[in-house]
Structures are given as structure tokens and as C-alpha cells.
C-alpha positions in Angstrom: 107.1 119.9 139.4 110.3 121.4 140.8 109.9 122.3 144.5 111.9 125.1 146.1 111.7 126.3 149.7 112.1 130.1 149.7 114.2 130.2 152.9 117.7 131.6 153.2 119.0 128.3 154.6 117.6 126.0 151.9 117.2 127.8 148.5 119.7 127.4 145.8 119.9 131.1 145.2 120.7 132.0 148.8 123.0 134.6 150.3 123.7 137.1 147.6 123.0 140.7 146.9 120.1 141.1 144.6 118.5 144.0 142.7 114.8 144.0 141.8 114.0 146.1 138.8 110.5 147.1 138.0 109.2 148.2 134.6 108.1 151.6 135.7 108.5 154.5 133.4 110.5 156.5 136.0 113.5 154.3 135.0 113.8 156.4 131.9 114.7 159.4 134.1 118.0 157.9 135.3 120.8 155.9 133.7 120.9 153.1 136.3 122.0 150.4 133.9 125.6 150.1 135.0 124.6 150.2 138.7 121.9 147.5 138.2 124.3 145.2 136.3 127.0 145.6 139.1 124.8 143.6 141.4 125.4 139.8 141.7 121.8 139.0 140.6 118.9 140.8 139.0 115.2 140.0 139.1 113.2 141.4 136.1 109.4 141.7 135.9 106.9 140.8 133.3 109.4 140.1 130.5 110.0 143.9 130.2 112.5 144.4 127.3 116.1 145.5 127.9 117.2 145.9 124.3 117.5 149.7 123.5 117.1 150.4 127.3 120.4 149.1 128.6 121.6 152.4 129.9 118.5 152.9 132.0 117.7 149.3 133.1 120.9 147.3 132.5 121.3 144.1 130.6 121.9 141.4 133.3 119.0 139.1 134.2 119.2 136.3 136.8 115.5 135.5 137.4 112.5 136.4 135.4 109.4 137.1 137.5 106.0 136.8 135.7 102.4 136.0 136.4 100.6 133.1 134.8 98.7 135.3 132.4 101.9 135.7 130.5 102.3 131.9 130.5 98.7 131.5 129.4 99.1 133.8 126.4 102.4 132.2 125.5 101.0 128.6 125.6 98.5 129.6 122.9 101.2 130.9 120.5 103.1 128.9 117.9 106.4 130.3 119.1 107.3 130.6 122.8 108.1 134.1 124.0 108.4 133.4 127.8 112.2 133.4 127.6 112.7 137.1 126.8 116.1 136.9 128.6 117.3 133.6 127.2 116.4 130.0 127.6 118.7 129.4 130.6 117.1 132.1 132.8 114.9 130.6 135.6 111.3 131.8 135.6 109.3 132.4 138.8 105.6 132.9 138.5 102.5 133.1 140.5 99.2 131.6 139.4 96.3 134.1 138.7 93.9 131.3 138.0 94.0 127.5 138.8 93.1 126.6 135.3 96.4 128.1 134.1 98.3 125.2 135.8 97.5 123.4 132.5 99.6 126.0 130.7 102.4 125.3 133.3 102.3 121.6 132.5 102.6 122.3 128.7 105.4 124.9 129.1 107.3 123.1 131.8 107.9 120.1 129.6 109.8 122.2 127.1 111.7 124.7 129.4 115.4 124.1 129.8 115.6 126.4 132.8 113.6 126.0 136.1 110.0 127.1 135.9 109.0 127.7 139.6 105.5 128.4 140.9 105.2 130.4 144.1 103.7 128.7 147.2 100.0 129.7 147.8 101.0 130.6 151.4 103.4 133.1 150.0 100.7 134.6 147.8 98.4 134.9 150.9 101.2 136.7 152.8 101.6 139.3 150.0 97.8 139.8 149.8 97.6 140.4 153.6 100.4 142.9 153.6 99.1 145.0 150.7 95.6 145.1 152.1 96.9 146.1 155.5 98.7 149.1 154.1 95.9 149.9 151.8 93.4 150.0 154.7 95.8 151.9 156.8 96.2 154.6 154.1 92.5 154.7 153.5 91.7 155.3 157.2 94.4 158.0 157.5 92.8 160.1 154.7 89.8 161.1 156.8 88.4 160.6 160.3 84.9 160.1 159.0 85.7 157.2 156.8 84.8 153.7 157.8 86.7 150.5 156.8 83.5 149.3 155.1 83.9 152.1 152.6 87.2 150.8 151.4 85.5 148.1 149.3 83.6 150.7 147.3 86.8 152.7 146.7 88.7 149.8 145.2 88.3 147.5 142.2 86.6 144.2 143.0 89.7 142.5 141.7 92.0 144.3 144.2 95.3 142.5 144.3 99.0 143.0 145.0 101.2 143.9 142.0 103.8 141.5 140.6 106.4 144.0 141.6 105.4 143.8 145.2 105.5 140.0 145.2 109.0 140.1 143.6 110.2 142.4 146.3 108.8 140.1 149.0 110.4 137.1 147.3 113.8 139.0 147.4 113.3 139.6 151.2 113.2 135.9 151.8 116.2 134.8 149.8 118.7 137.7 149.9 121.2 139.2 152.3 120.7 142.7 150.8 118.0 144.1 148.4 118.2 147.1 146.0 115.0 148.4 144.4 115.0 150.3 141.1 111.9 151.8 139.6 109.5 151.2 142.5 107.9 154.7 142.4 106.1 156.9 140.0 106.0 160.4 138.6 103.1 162.4 137.2 104.8 162.8 133.9 106.3 159.3 133.6 104.8 156.4 131.6 103.4 153.5 133.6 105.9 151.2 131.9 109.1 152.4 130.3 108.6 150.2 127.2 105.0 151.2 126.4 103.0 154.4 126.0 100.5 153.4 128.7 100.0 156.1 131.3 96.9 154.7 133.2 97.5 152.6 136.3 95.7 149.3 137.0 92.8 149.8 139.4 93.3 146.4 140.8 96.5 147.6 142.6 97.0 150.2 145.3 100.4 151.4 144.3 100.6 154.1 147.0 100.0 151.4 149.7 102.8 149.3 148.2 105.1 152.3 148.2 104.3 152.8 151.9 105.3 149.1 152.4 108.7 149.7 150.7 109.4 152.8 152.8 108.7 150.9 156.0 111.0 148.1 154.7 113.8 150.7 154.7 113.1 152.4 158.0 111.3 150.0 160.3 110.8 146.5 158.8 110.0 144.9 162.1 106.8 146.8 162.3 105.4 145.1 159.2 102.7 142.6 160.2 102.1 139.0 159.1 105.8 138.1 158.8 107.0 135.4 161.3 108.6 136.9 164.4 111.9 135.2 163.7 112.0 136.5 160.1 115.3 138.3 159.4 114.6 141.3 157.1 117.6 142.2 154.9 118.7 145.8 154.4 116.7 147.4 151.6 117.8 150.4 149.5 115.4 152.2 147.2 116.8 154.0 144.1 114.3 156.5 142.6 
């Protein structure tokens, strides 16, 4: 297994400007393609297609960020579809279930480009940050609410989104970060490439948006990050 330390001083992909592009339907409202491609590196999520959407989402891809469910489905197909952006594009993924490491072993043997699994400690960091902002938002909605009620208000599978984890990854390896599509609209589709409108109950997107806004304005107030962690400047394009 390839081992990478996601620290600015050690990772191969260090010290460059990166754009993280979600697959949100709001990307169809703007023609950000040229601006996205002008960045030195681009992270794309969940193998979202770019063909026919170049004017909105661009065409450059430097890293593909997926979760292991994608790998799990791909491992059971005759033809591999993990490499939506080409066989030389590195893939970073987090494991949704330990059993899916078997899929990693199968796929990693045939991949020409690096197939990198996130460190469990990194996953824990993302989970803590999202739950913190979710609880904070829940408490602010009414003075009579108790934290215990949060559990009944959220899906039992509550988890951070892959987009949130990709953003957190970029914070650790980039000098500057630009975010595209990390927001929503009441009239926009959930994903720009599907007709789905309903959001996943396992995620608290509003809490994650709070996290992104704090990244822009006051990143040092974000808990759980090491005291000596250097937050890069973050710009959100909506």
C-alpha cells in the first residue's frame, strides 16, 4: 500500500494552489469552467462527469476524490469505471466499511496511478468537526432544545460528506484553496449531472456550510485542529 503523509512539508503534491469542485447542481448557474481550469490543480468528487459540462465545471482534473462505495461497485463490474478522468489521475478515497479494503486490494493491483486511502485519524477529525458545527447549529435554533435531542433529529448514519473531507484534505496540503459548488439553492438539483433533488439525511449540509464560512473569516476558531496548524486562505465561489 502506498503511504502518504498529508502534511505540507512531506506530501508530493505540496505547495500549490488548488481548487476543490463539488458536484452540486448550483454549478449549472455559473460558467466557472475557465476559472476552475486556471488553477494549478483541481480535486473532483465522486467521479462526477465533465463531458458536456465543461463551461460550468471545467475539464482539468488533478485528483479524484471518492468513497469506497464507488470502489466496491466498480470491483464487481467487468469493466473498471473508477478512472473517469483517465488512468493517470491519482485517486484518494476513504473507507466506508472495513470489508471494502478487499476491493482496494483487487483494484490497487491494476491501477497505474496512485490509489491512496485516507488515514483513520483524518476521518476522525472530519467527523468531529462536522458534529461540532451540527450540534452548534442545533443548539442555536431554540433555547429549549437539549443536546440529547440532536440524535433524534438526525439519521442514525450521520456522517460528514465526501465534499467536506475533500475540503479538509485541501487545507492540509495547499497554500491556497478555492471552493466551487459548495452551497445550494432551493431550485437547483442536488448534483449537476443527475435529476436528484433530495439531499442525503446522513449529512448536515448546513453545518458544513457553517464550517466553510468560518474557514474564510476566522479559521483559528475551528476546534480539533492542532494549535500549530497553518490554515491556508480559502475563497468560496457560489
